[in-house]
Steps between C-alpha positions, in 0.01 A plus 500: 500500500685593808424166671618319179834694525498437889467110461752494215759674713404296802561197285837606408596570859373178623674316208827664613440357851422161364836501328650528846293212623585280200871569540532485886246239626664204338840618649333537834584859517293772671274687249519805718870550557757566381359758252495435131854459356681373198554121549841527319666810650278517815461879455188634680259630242365847521137598437575604144621131435181360627245657258317196357577440133625846447830456677561182295445678179706801588804293621471271194435197714819533685602601863610867465769432777674194368356443145383150586197382282160514675261203421203575287298332775494840693312705244287215373373423848426858558312535178306169543388607850392837382306326217321269750420778736344698215308192365374426861386860543301492177337172603422545865482879524588689817369224745642317797520189272740689276764549770459123600550406124806730482660342806446154346636595164809633662557175680445306178759699309752452774430124532525447127834653458645356814387144394614540151846615603552300820241214484359599846181665626578685836288407780499852625299601192258208503423487873474878511258481205291223654467709824421825322258340247293334781523821700368702213203265442418537864516889506391598154271224403596508128513129543333321790720363774375142424587538130846625586555229748380224248737663246784465735444129566355335186737614221796417733375154568454429127852628417636316801345165377664571159845579653481176691376276213725659238818561692714782353203641316468787732629607849342619821555845399239450228248351762552807718459732194166328431396574855587850478305549179203328641498741793456787265311346211292207649500143386358516147705781372820355656445155348420648164820708514693191591344314203594781269853521633529107477391518129746769418789332679427171332498668155822686568657197646416273215609756250842543664545122508400472142748771401775309700552803728388297813492131599217325669703467826552885504287694735333838410342728782136466513431806718516750207239290309268492805542872542420561129187297539402686809551832312274374221229426750531830674439694173282253298369254760136616479494476126685160482279340761165634336639375164578161643165460665316605185646189341274291722209723588 
């Protein structure tokens, strides 16, 4: 029970930090300084203003200094991160793999929101992720070094080929994201996650075009769908792969 509460609170805190990353990285601002402040009045926020979710609720979703509305993104990201942290703890237990997965989930949340809002996937996240994923495989052996290395190369080459053949279908950020996922999850789980994300993205894209909300020439960010597929494989990958293999053997 204590660990459950701990990981829930840890998720809220990390989610609060991810909001800073999501807001500042695309603007090429430091995520360290200056300290948290209201983007409207620039007032430096105090500790009481930074309590995840609680501060948002108490202040009615507004800055208590200037009254400017605060985006619902902030509490939603905090709650989503806390939910993921709890789910990961229940699945992996108190293991080294748990903390590796928590790091990956945090990166996926940040990438999804940044790509959705700005249509970019920051290199600083994907490059760092590739390095950390490969290093973790070397040190902790939750995934063999060779599997991690192949995971970095093979999914990226496949997406690179798709990007070159179907120009505009996806960007280099998606290719680097595939490499990052491969470093953590290996080739099979990464490719399966990309397939799930592609399927979901196609369904949503066709639905939006059918409803007249979006035209064929319009672009939708593919990163969030890849991240969604990766999350599915993190939590249900073993079950899905066993189910798929059972269809043939």
